[in-house]
C-alpha positions in Angstrom: -15.1 -61.7 -20.2 -13.7 -58.8 -18.0 -9.9 -58.4 -17.3 -8.4 -56.2 -14.9 -5.1 -54.9 -13.8 -4.0 -52.9 -10.6 -0.7 -51.5 -9.9 -0.1 -50.3 -6.3 2.8 -47.9 -5.6 3.7 -47.6 -9.6 6.8 -45.6 -9.0 8.0 -47.8 -6.1 8.4 -44.9 -3.6 9.2 -45.3 0.0 7.0 -44.4 2.8 7.6 -40.8 4.1 9.7 -40.6 7.4 7.4 -40.2 10.1 9.0 -39.6 13.8 6.7 -40.3 16.6 7.1 -41.3 20.2 5.8 -44.9 19.9 8.8 -47.5 20.0 7.2 -49.5 17.0 6.9 -46.6 14.6 10.4 -45.2 15.4 11.8 -48.6 14.4 9.8 -48.6 11.4 10.4 -45.3 10.3 7.2 -44.5 8.9 3.5 -44.6 10.0 2.1 -48.0 9.5 -1.5 -47.1 9.9 -1.2 -44.9 6.7 1.7 -46.8 4.7 3.2 -50.1 4.5 6.6 -51.6 3.5 5.6 -53.7 0.7 6.7 -51.5 -2.2 5.3 -52.0 -5.7 2.8 -54.8 -6.6 0.5 -56.2 -9.2 -2.9 -57.6 -9.1 -4.5 -59.2 -12.3 -8.1 -60.1 -12.3 -10.3 -62.0 -14.7 -14.0 -62.6 -14.5 -16.1 -64.8 -16.9 -19.8 -65.4 -16.8 -21.1 -68.4 -18.0 -24.5 -68.1 -19.8 
């Protein structure tokens, strides 16, 4: 059995401010191609191989 744990954005930091000329990015305040507004999230995985 294999278990895994993945924590993204463990410090729960905000995406850096990124002023550009596109209307969507100015409204968001960050570059959505590099960052997202999800915040911290966890992923737990388990794998079992039957013999």
